[in-house]
C-alpha positions in Angstrom: 20.1 12.2 -26.9 17.9 9.1 -26.5 15.7 9.3 -23.3 13.9 6.2 -22.1 11.0 6.5 -19.8 10.1 3.3 -17.9 8.8 2.0 -14.6 11.4 2.3 -11.8 12.7 -0.9 -10.2 13.0 -1.6 -6.5 16.7 -1.3 -6.9 16.2 2.4 -8.0 14.6 3.4 -4.6 17.9 4.4 -3.1 18.8 6.6 -6.1 15.3 8.2 -6.2 15.5 9.0 -2.4 18.9 10.5 -2.9 17.7 12.7 -5.8 14.7 13.7 -3.8 16.8 14.8 -0.9 19.2 16.7 -3.1 16.8 18.3 -5.7 13.4 18.5 -3.9 13.8 18.3 -0.2 16.9 20.4 0.2 16.7 22.5 3.4 13.8 20.4 4.7 13.7 17.3 6.9 14.0 14.2 4.6 10.7 12.4 4.2 11.2 10.4 1.0 13.4 7.6 2.2 13.9 4.4 0.2 11.4 2.4 2.2 8.7 5.0 1.4 9.5 4.9 -2.2 9.4 1.1 -2.3 5.9 1.3 -0.7 4.8 3.4 -3.6 6.4 1.0 -6.1 4.4 -1.9 -4.5 1.1 -0.1 -4.4 -1.1 -0.8 -7.5 -2.5 2.7 -7.2 0.8 4.3 -7.7 3.3 4.7 -10.5 7.0 5.3 -10.0 8.8 6.0 -13.3 12.3 6.9 -14.3 14.0 8.6 -17.2 17.3 7.2 -18.5 19.7 9.1 -20.7 21.6 6.2 -22.1 22.8 4.4 -19.0 22.4 7.5 -16.8 19.5 8.1 -14.4 18.2 11.5 -15.6 15.0 11.9 -13.6 12.0 10.3 -11.9 8.4 10.9 -11.0 5.9 9.4 -8.5 2.1 9.6 -9.0 -0.7 8.3 -6.8 -4.1 7.5 -8.4 -7.6 7.3 -6.9 -10.9 6.7 -8.7 -11.4 10.3 -9.8 -8.1 12.1 -9.3 -4.3 11.7 -9.4 -1.7 13.4 -7.3 1.9 14.0 -8.4 4.0 13.3 -5.3 7.4 14.0 -6.8 9.1 14.9 -10.0 12.8 15.7 -10.4 15.3 15.9 -13.3 19.0 16.1 -12.7 20.4 19.6 -13.3 22.6 18.5 -16.2 19.6 17.1 -18.1 17.2 20.1 -17.6 16.1 21.9 -20.7 15.8 18.6 -22.6 12.0 18.1 -22.1 12.6 15.2 -19.7 10.3 16.6 -17.0 7.6 17.2 -19.6 8.0 13.6 -20.9 7.8 12.2 -17.4 4.6 14.2 -16.7 3.1 13.4 -20.1 3.7 9.6 -19.4 1.9 9.9 -16.1 -1.0 12.0 -17.5 -1.5 9.5 -20.3 -1.6 6.7 -17.7 -4.2 8.7 -15.8 -6.4 9.3 -18.8 -6.1 5.6 -19.8 -7.4 4.7 -16.3 -10.3 7.2 -16.6 -8.7 9.7 -14.2 -8.8 13.3 -15.5 -7.9 15.5 -12.6 -4.3 15.9 -11.5 -3.0 17.9 -8.5 0.4 18.6 -7.0 2.2 20.9 -4.6 5.3 23.0 -5.3 7.5 24.9 -2.9 6.4 28.5 -3.0 9.9 29.8 -3.6 10.5 27.3 -6.5 9.7 29.7 -9.3 11.2 27.4 -11.9 8.8 24.6 -11.0 5.9 27.0 -10.9 6.7 28.2 -14.4 7.2 24.6 -15.6 3.7 23.5 -14.4 2.0 26.6 -15.6 3.5 26.1 -19.1 2.1 22.6 -19.1 -1.5 23.8 -18.4 -1.6 23.6 -14.6 -3.2 26.4 -12.7 -2.3 27.6 -9.2 -5.4 26.9 -7.1 -4.3 27.4 -3.5 -1.6 28.2 -1.0 -1.0 26.0 2.0 0.9 27.9 4.7 3.8 26.0 6.3 3.1 22.8 4.3 6.7 21.9 4.1 7.6 21.2 7.8 6.4 24.6 8.8 9.4 26.0 6.9 7.9 26.9 3.6 4.5 27.3 2.0 3.2 25.2 -0.8 1.5 26.3 -4.0 -1.2 23.9 -5.1 -1.5 23.3 -8.8 -4.3 21.4 -10.6 -5.2 20.4 -14.1 -8.2 18.9 -15.7 -6.9 16.7 -18.5 -10.1 16.9 -20.4 -9.5 20.5 -21.2 -7.6 20.9 -24.4 -4.4 23.0 -24.3 -3.5 25.5 -27.0 0.1 26.1 -25.9 
C-alpha cells in the first residue's frame, strides 16, 4: 500500500482533533481541539504532518521545535493501519526535519498504561527517562521518553 507523508492542511485540524480524542485522549478531558491544532500549524516552530493511505487519513503527528530540542506532542495511527510502519515513517520524517534544523534531542510523554506506545518508542531508540505523576489531568501518570539523534542505532 502506498503511504504518503506530507504537511497537514488547516482543513485537516478537525480530523486530527477527532483522532486525538479517540486514539490518544480517550478517558481524559479533551485538550487537543481543532483551534489548538491550527495554532500549531501556523507556528513556524511546529510541524503537523499526516499520513495518507491512498485517499484515507491513516495517521498524524505534531512536533514542536526549539533551538536545541524537539518535543513530540502527538502521534497517532488509525487502528486498521497499524503494523504497516506508518508511525515509524511519521516519526522518521519529523526526526529528519529536526536533524536538518540542527536539533538532535527529542522528547515525548506516553500514558503509563499504554504499553504498546512504550514498546514502539523503545524499539525506535527512545529511552524512558522519567515518570510524571498525574500528568494526564491527575488521572494517569506519564512516562517521559527521550532520544539523542546523534547516537547511532543498531536495531
